[in-house]
Biotite code that builds the C-alpha atoms (Angstrom):
import biotite.structure as struc

atoms = struc.array([
    struc.Atom([224.111, 197.089, 339.017], chain_id="A", res_id=1, res_name="ARG", atom_name="CA", element="C"),
    struc.Atom([224.466, 195.444, 335.603], chain_id="A", res_id=2, res_name="GLY", atom_name="CA", element="C"),
    struc.Atom([226.463, 192.415, 336.776], chain_id="A", res_id=3, res_name="SER", atom_name="CA", element="C"),
    struc.Atom([223.927, 191.452, 339.477], chain_id="A", res_id=4, res_name="GLY", atom_name="CA", element="C"),
    struc.Atom([221.106, 191.424, 336.952], chain_id="A", res_id=5, res_name="SER", atom_name="CA", element="C"),
    struc.Atom([223.135, 189.387, 334.499], chain_id="A", res_id=6, res_name="SER", atom_name="CA", element="C"),
    struc.Atom([224.119, 186.869, 337.185], chain_id="A", res_id=7, res_name="ALA", atom_name="CA", element="C"),
    struc.Atom([220.476, 186.434, 338.209], chain_id="A", res_id=8, res_name="ALA", atom_name="CA", element="C"),
    struc.Atom([219.474, 185.893, 334.584], chain_id="A", res_id=9, res_name="ALA", atom_name="CA", element="C"),
    struc.Atom([222.266, 183.343, 334.186], chain_id="A", res_id=10, res_name="TRP", atom_name="CA", element="C"),
    struc.Atom([221.160, 181.430, 337.292], chain_id="A", res_id=11, res_name="VAL", atom_name="CA", element="C"),
    struc.Atom([217.520, 181.533, 336.133], chain_id="A", res_id=12, res_name="ALA", atom_name="CA", element="C"),
    struc.Atom([218.538, 180.207, 332.719], chain_id="A", res_id=13, res_name="GLY", atom_name="CA", element="C"),
    struc.Atom([220.605, 177.436, 334.292], chain_id="A", res_id=14, res_name="LEU", atom_name="CA", element="C"),
    struc.Atom([217.714, 176.450, 336.557], chain_id="A", res_id=15, res_name="ALA", atom_name="CA", element="C"),
    struc.Atom([215.321, 176.405, 333.588], chain_id="A", res_id=16, res_name="THR", atom_name="CA", element="C"),
    struc.Atom([217.669, 174.251, 331.501], chain_id="A", res_id=17, res_name="MET", atom_name="CA", element="C"),
    struc.Atom([218.202, 171.876, 334.404], chain_id="A", res_id=18, res_name="SER", atom_name="CA", element="C"),
    struc.Atom([214.440, 171.556, 334.931], chain_id="A", res_id=19, res_name="ALA", atom_name="CA", element="C"),
    struc.Atom([213.862, 170.814, 331.247], chain_id="A", res_id=20, res_name="ILE", atom_name="CA", element="C"),
    struc.Atom([216.639, 168.199, 331.220], chain_id="A", res_id=21, res_name="ASN", atom_name="CA", element="C"),
    struc.Atom([215.214, 166.627, 334.372], chain_id="A", res_id=22, res_name="LEU", atom_name="CA", element="C"),
    struc.Atom([211.792, 166.467, 332.721], chain_id="A", res_id=23, res_name="LEU", atom_name="CA", element="C"),
    struc.Atom([213.210, 164.693, 329.651], chain_id="A", res_id=24, res_name="PHE", atom_name="CA", element="C"),
    struc.Atom([215.145, 162.215, 331.793], chain_id="A", res_id=25, res_name="VAL", atom_name="CA", element="C"),
    struc.Atom([212.051, 161.563, 333.916], chain_id="A", res_id=26, res_name="SER", atom_name="CA", element="C"),
    struc.Atom([209.971, 160.801, 330.816], chain_id="A", res_id=27, res_name="VAL", atom_name="CA", element="C"),
    struc.Atom([212.622, 158.382, 329.512], chain_id="A", res_id=28, res_name="ALA", atom_name="CA", element="C"),
    struc.Atom([212.962, 156.631, 332.874], chain_id="A", res_id=29, res_name="VAL", atom_name="CA", element="C"),
    struc.Atom([209.199, 156.488, 333.366], chain_id="A", res_id=30, res_name="GLY", atom_name="CA", element="C"),
    struc.Atom([208.680, 154.833, 330.002], chain_id="A", res_id=31, res_name="LEU", atom_name="CA", element="C"),
    struc.Atom([211.278, 152.156, 330.709], chain_id="A", res_id=32, res_name="VAL", atom_name="CA", element="C"),
    struc.Atom([210.183, 151.484, 334.280], chain_id="A", res_id=33, res_name="VAL", atom_name="CA", element="C"),
    struc.Atom([206.393, 151.653, 333.864], chain_id="A", res_id=34, res_name="CYS", atom_name="CA", element="C"),
    struc.Atom([205.605, 150.908, 330.221], chain_id="A", res_id=35, res_name="VAL", atom_name="CA", element="C"),
    struc.Atom([208.214, 148.455, 328.968], chain_id="A", res_id=36, res_name="SER", atom_name="CA", element="C"),
    struc.Atom([211.169, 147.307, 331.100], chain_id="A", res_id=37, res_name="PRO", atom_name="CA", element="C"),
    struc.Atom([212.543, 145.318, 328.148], chain_id="A", res_id=38, res_name="VAL", atom_name="CA", element="C"),
    struc.Atom([213.223, 148.657, 326.402], chain_id="A", res_id=39, res_name="ALA", atom_name="CA", element="C"),
    struc.Atom([216.009, 149.436, 328.872], chain_id="A", res_id=40, res_name="GLY", atom_name="CA", element="C"),
    struc.Atom([219.548, 148.913, 327.664], chain_id="A", res_id=41, res_name="GLY", atom_name="CA", element="C"),
    struc.Atom([220.856, 148.783, 324.145], chain_id="A", res_id=42, res_name="SER", atom_name="CA", element="C"),
    struc.Atom([218.752, 145.924, 322.800], chain_id="A", res_id=43, res_name="GLY", atom_name="CA", element="C"),
    struc.Atom([221.573, 144.110, 320.996], chain_id="A", res_id=44, res_name="ILE", atom_name="CA", element="C"),
    struc.Atom([221.898, 141.253, 323.543], chain_id="A", res_id=45, res_name="PRO", atom_name="CA", element="C"),
    struc.Atom([218.130, 140.706, 323.534], chain_id="A", res_id=46, res_name="GLU", atom_name="CA", element="C"),
    struc.Atom([217.964, 140.590, 319.729], chain_id="A", res_id=47, res_name="VAL", atom_name="CA", element="C"),
    struc.Atom([220.949, 138.213, 319.559], chain_id="A", res_id=48, res_name="LYS", atom_name="CA", element="C"),
    struc.Atom([219.332, 135.952, 322.153], chain_id="A", res_id=49, res_name="ALA", atom_name="CA", element="C"),
    struc.Atom([216.026, 136.018, 320.275], chain_id="A", res_id=50, res_name="TYR", atom_name="CA", element="C"),
    struc.Atom([217.767, 135.085, 317.024], chain_id="A", res_id=51, res_name="LEU", atom_name="CA", element="C"),
    struc.Atom([219.399, 132.127, 318.796], chain_id="A", res_id=52, res_name="GLN", atom_name="CA", element="C"),
    struc.Atom([216.013, 130.818, 319.904], chain_id="A", res_id=53, res_name="GLY", atom_name="CA", element="C"),
    struc.Atom([215.678, 132.232, 323.410], chain_id="A", res_id=54, res_name="VAL", atom_name="CA", element="C"),
    struc.Atom([212.146, 133.420, 324.104], chain_id="A", res_id=55, res_name="LYS", atom_name="CA", element="C"),
    struc.Atom([212.390, 136.963, 325.520], chain_id="A", res_id=56, res_name="VAL", atom_name="CA", element="C"),
    struc.Atom([208.938, 137.999, 326.767], chain_id="A", res_id=57, res_name="PRO", atom_name="CA", element="C"),
    struc.Atom([207.425, 141.216, 325.353], chain_id="A", res_id=58, res_name="ARG", atom_name="CA", element="C"),
    struc.Atom([210.587, 142.080, 323.422], chain_id="A", res_id=59, res_name="MET", atom_name="CA", element="C"),
    struc.Atom([208.932, 142.574, 320.037], chain_id="A", res_id=60, res_name="LEU", atom_name="CA", element="C"),
    struc.Atom([205.814, 144.449, 321.142], chain_id="A", res_id=61, res_name="ARG", atom_name="CA", element="C"),
    struc.Atom([204.522, 147.872, 320.187], chain_id="A", res_id=62, res_name="PHE", atom_name="CA", element="C"),
    struc.Atom([204.896, 149.194, 323.737], chain_id="A", res_id=63, res_name="ASP", atom_name="CA", element="C"),
    struc.Atom([208.603, 148.292, 323.613], chain_id="A", res_id=64, res_name="ALA", atom_name="CA", element="C"),
    struc.Atom([208.892, 150.165, 320.305], chain_id="A", res_id=65, res_name="LEU", atom_name="CA", element="C"),
    struc.Atom([207.168, 153.203, 321.756], chain_id="A", res_id=66, res_name="LEU", atom_name="CA", element="C"),
    struc.Atom([209.194, 153.168, 324.980], chain_id="A", res_id=67, res_name="ALA", atom_name="CA", element="C"),
    struc.Atom([212.494, 152.641, 323.156], chain_id="A", res_id=68, res_name="LYS", atom_name="CA", element="C"),
    struc.Atom([211.853, 155.338, 320.519], chain_id="A", res_id=69, res_name="SER", atom_name="CA", element="C"),
    struc.Atom([210.528, 158.043, 322.808], chain_id="A", res_id=70, res_name="VAL", atom_name="CA", element="C"),
    struc.Atom([212.952, 157.093, 325.591], chain_id="A", res_id=71, res_name="GLY", atom_name="CA", element="C"),
    struc.Atom([215.989, 157.422, 323.332], chain_id="A", res_id=72, res_name="VAL", atom_name="CA", element="C"),
    struc.Atom([214.651, 160.700, 321.951], chain_id="A", res_id=73, res_name="LEU", atom_name="CA", element="C"),
    struc.Atom([214.176, 162.135, 325.452], chain_id="A", res_id=74, res_name="CYS", atom_name="CA", element="C"),
    struc.Atom([217.530, 160.810, 326.680], chain_id="A", res_id=75, res_name="ALA", atom_name="CA", element="C"),
    struc.Atom([219.386, 162.436, 323.786], chain_id="A", res_id=76, res_name="VAL", atom_name="CA", element="C"),
    struc.Atom([217.397, 165.671, 324.176], chain_id="A", res_id=77, res_name="ALA", atom_name="CA", element="C"),
    struc.Atom([218.375, 165.827, 327.851], chain_id="A", res_id=78, res_name="SER", atom_name="CA", element="C"),
    struc.Atom([222.053, 165.530, 327.025], chain_id="A", res_id=79, res_name="GLY", atom_name="CA", element="C"),
    struc.Atom([222.664, 161.952, 328.110], chain_id="A", res_id=80, res_name="LEU", atom_name="CA", element="C"),
    struc.Atom([225.165, 159.922, 326.114], chain_id="A", res_id=81, res_name="VAL", atom_name="CA", element="C"),
    struc.Atom([223.237, 157.281, 324.181], chain_id="A", res_id=82, res_name="VAL", atom_name="CA", element="C"),
    struc.Atom([224.704, 154.980, 321.561], chain_id="A", res_id=83, res_name="GLY", atom_name="CA", element="C"),
    struc.Atom([222.733, 154.960, 318.341], chain_id="A", res_id=84, res_name="LYS", atom_name="CA", element="C"),
    struc.Atom([223.436, 151.411, 317.162], chain_id="A", res_id=85, res_name="GLU", atom_name="CA", element="C"),
    struc.Atom([221.794, 149.384, 319.933], chain_id="A", res_id=86, res_name="GLY", atom_name="CA", element="C"),
    struc.Atom([218.445, 151.153, 320.073], chain_id="A", res_id=87, res_name="PRO", atom_name="CA", element="C"),
    struc.Atom([218.183, 151.222, 316.278], chain_id="A", res_id=88, res_name="MET", atom_name="CA", element="C"),
    struc.Atom([218.830, 147.466, 316.107], chain_id="A", res_id=89, res_name="ILE", atom_name="CA", element="C"),
    struc.Atom([216.090, 146.793, 318.651], chain_id="A", res_id=90, res_name="HIS", atom_name="CA", element="C"),
    struc.Atom([213.657, 149.177, 316.927], chain_id="A", res_id=91, res_name="ILE", atom_name="CA", element="C"),
    struc.Atom([214.461, 147.597, 313.554], chain_id="A", res_id=92, res_name="GLY", atom_name="CA", element="C"),
    struc.Atom([213.859, 144.108, 314.962], chain_id="A", res_id=93, res_name="ALA", atom_name="CA", element="C"),
    struc.Atom([210.450, 145.140, 316.308], chain_id="A", res_id=94, res_name="ILE", atom_name="CA", element="C"),
    struc.Atom([209.424, 146.696, 312.979], chain_id="A", res_id=95, res_name="ILE", atom_name="CA", element="C"),
    struc.Atom([210.745, 143.703, 311.013], chain_id="A", res_id=96, res_name="ALA", atom_name="CA", element="C"),
    struc.Atom([208.847, 141.291, 313.253], chain_id="A", res_id=97, res_name="ALA", atom_name="CA", element="C"),
    struc.Atom([205.642, 143.248, 312.747], chain_id="A", res_id=98, res_name="GLY", atom_name="CA", element="C"),
    struc.Atom([206.060, 143.478, 308.974], chain_id="A", res_id=99, res_name="VAL", atom_name="CA", element="C"),
    struc.Atom([207.099, 139.845, 308.494], chain_id="A", res_id=100, res_name="SER", atom_name="CA", element="C"),
    struc.Atom([204.239, 138.430, 310.552], chain_id="A", res_id=101, res_name="GLN", atom_name="CA", element="C"),
    struc.Atom([201.523, 140.537, 308.980], chain_id="A", res_id=102, res_name="GLY", atom_name="CA", element="C"),
    struc.Atom([198.893, 140.752, 311.676], chain_id="A", res_id=103, res_name="SER", atom_name="CA", element="C"),
    struc.Atom([201.181, 140.177, 314.628], chain_id="A", res_id=104, res_name="SER", atom_name="CA", element="C"),
    struc.Atom([201.050, 141.193, 318.258], chain_id="A", res_id=105, res_name="LYS", atom_name="CA", element="C"),
    struc.Atom([204.047, 143.436, 317.624], chain_id="A", res_id=106, res_name="SER", atom_name="CA", element="C"),
    struc.Atom([202.452, 146.093, 315.452], chain_id="A", res_id=107, res_name="LEU", atom_name="CA", element="C"),
])
């Protein structure tokens, strides 16, 4: 009697955790696919290309900052393995571009 109830509670807890993780992953994927595709990936190659003079469209925009920040937060919260260096470099480049240009399109 006691083990059946505990097994059902365990399965219900596992299903709830899986649903929450799926929700976080869906938010992260939705932001990258719908809001800012340039926010996908680490961001280091894009920043290096930008610094070498290659024009990467919409790389330093606020929507990329929002998608990258919230997407990384949701990906980490869901348990996915995300490196911290790449996203922070891209986020730092977006903030630096906005601060250095004053009234820019970035921020």
